[in-house]
C-alpha positions in Angstrom: -43.8 14.7 -4.8 -43.3 11.3 -3.1 -46.9 11.2 -2.0 -48.1 11.8 -5.6 -45.8 9.1 -7.0 -47.0 6.7 -4.2 -50.6 7.4 -5.1 -50.0 6.9 -8.8 -48.3 3.6 -8.1 -51.2 2.4 -5.9 -53.7 3.6 -8.5 -51.9 1.5 -11.2 -51.4 -1.5 -9.0 -55.0 -1.7 -7.9 -56.9 -0.7 -11.1 -59.9 -2.9 -10.5 -60.6 -1.7 -6.9 -60.6 2.1 -7.3 -63.2 2.4 -4.6 -60.6 1.1 -2.1 -58.4 4.1 -3.0 -61.2 6.6 -2.7 -62.3 5.2 0.6 -58.8 5.2 2.1 -57.4 8.3 0.4 -56.9 10.1 3.7 -54.9 7.3 5.2 -52.8 6.9 2.0 -52.0 10.6 2.0 -51.0 10.6 5.7 -48.9 7.5 5.1 -47.1 9.1 2.1 -46.6 12.3 4.1 -45.1 10.4 7.0 -42.7 8.5 4.6 -41.6 11.8 3.1 -41.1 13.5 6.5 -39.1 10.6 7.9 -37.0 10.4 4.8 -35.8 14.0 5.1 -33.3 13.3 8.0 -31.7 10.5 6.0 -31.2 12.9 3.1 -29.8 15.5 5.5 -27.5 13.0 7.0 -26.1 12.2 3.6 -25.5 15.9 2.9 -23.7 16.3 6.3 -21.6 13.2 5.8 -18.0 13.2 7.0 -15.7 15.7 5.3 -13.0 14.1 3.1 -10.2 12.8 5.2 -6.9 14.5 4.5 -4.2 12.3 3.0 -1.5 11.0 5.2 1.4 13.1 3.9 3.7 12.5 6.9 5.0 9.0 6.6 7.1 7.5 9.4 9.9 5.2 8.1 9.5 1.5 8.7 11.1 0.2 11.9 10.5 3.4 13.8 8.3 2.9 16.9 6.6 6.1 18.0 5.5 7.1 21.5 2.0 8.4 22.1 3.4 12.0 22.2 5.2 11.5 19.0 2.1 10.0 17.3 0.1 13.1 18.3 2.9 15.3 17.0 3.0 13.4 13.7 -0.8 13.8 13.4 -0.4 17.6 14.0 2.3 17.7 11.2 -0.1 15.9 8.9 -2.9 18.4 9.7 -0.4 21.2 9.0 1.0 20.0 5.7 -1.9 18.1 4.1 -3.8 21.0 2.7 -0.7 22.5 1.0 0.3 19.0 -0.2 -3.2 18.5 -1.7 -3.1 21.8 -3.4 0.2 21.0 -5.1 -1.0 17.6 -6.1 -4.0 19.3 -7.7 -1.6 21.7 -9.6 0.4 18.7 -10.8 -2.6 16.9 -12.1 -3.6 19.9 -14.2 -0.3 20.2 -16.0 -1.0 17.5 -18.6 -4.2 16.6 -20.4 -6.3 13.5 -19.9 -5.0 12.0 -23.2 -1.4 12.6 -22.1 -2.1 11.0 -18.7 -3.4 7.9 -20.5 -0.3 7.8 -22.7 2.1 8.3 -19.8 1.6 4.9 -18.3 2.6 3.2 -21.6 5.4 5.6 -22.1 6.8 5.0 -18.6 6.7 1.2 -19.3 8.5 1.5 -22.6 11.2 3.8 -21.2 11.7 1.6 -18.2 11.9 -1.6 -20.4 14.5 0.1 -22.7 16.7 0.7 -19.7 16.5 4.5 -19.6 17.1 6.3 -16.3 17.2 9.8 -14.8 17.0 12.7 -17.2 17.0 10.4 -20.2 14.0 8.6 -18.8 12.1 11.8 -18.1 12.8 13.2 -21.6 11.7 10.0 -23.3 8.4 10.0 -21.4 7.8 13.8 -22.1 8.5 13.2 -25.7 6.3 10.1 -26.0 3.3 11.9 -24.5 3.8 15.1 -26.5 4.4 17.6 -23.7 4.9 21.1 -24.8 7.9 23.2 -23.4 5.4 25.2 -21.3 4.0 22.0 -19.8 7.6 20.7 -19.1 8.4 24.0 -17.4 5.2 24.0 -15.3 5.8 20.4 -14.3 9.3 21.1 -13.2 8.1 24.1 -11.1 5.4 21.9 -9.5 8.0 19.2 -8.8 10.3 21.7 -7.1 7.5 22.8 -4.9 6.7 19.2 -4.0 10.4 18.5 -3.3 10.5 21.5 -1.0 7.4 20.4 0.9 8.7 16.9 1.3 12.0 18.2 2.6 10.3 20.5 5.1 8.1 17.6 6.2 11.1 15.3 6.7 13.0 18.0 8.6 10.1 18.5 11.0 9.5 14.8 11.3 13.1 14.0 12.1 13.1 16.7 14.7 10.6 14.7 16.6 12.7 11.5 16.7 15.0 10.5 19.6 18.7 9.8 19.0 18.0 6.1 18.9 15.3 6.5 16.3 17.5 8.7 14.2 20.4 6.1 14.5 18.1 3.3 13.3 17.2 5.1 10.1 18.8 3.5 7.1 21.5 5.6 5.5 21.1 6.2 1.8 23.7 4.3 -0.3 26.3 6.4 -2.0 26.9 5.6 -5.7 
């Protein structure tokens, strides 16, 4: 295919000197075939490009310095939890429609600007984007799964920390 297109291009570029093409047709065909053959590995390399990197779902809190062993353990945790995390994120993205996703950004800003928080904030956003009760229930279910995974990740991560590292974690403020 590439050879034919090359020949047609050459034929159109040099319309006055068709005898040149006829005399050198064998060389042109060989050249085109070589170009085609040598372009195949490049196309194969693109097809075999690196698989998508898993997201970094295990996040070490700021201020915690990890040893090399701990770093490898954190990477193992990431490899363990990332596929499940990605799957739940995919579920979450399918709960609302594209139109609702577009409206959500504006609805969040309006609700935040009006000073709403917590459940009131959540209800205002759901109402503004027109979520059905089924969508709300499905989103709540997905959020529960996400919270459980985050809790499990945190539990396993904190199990890797030393006493000093655990002591340096900021304690959440009680209201």
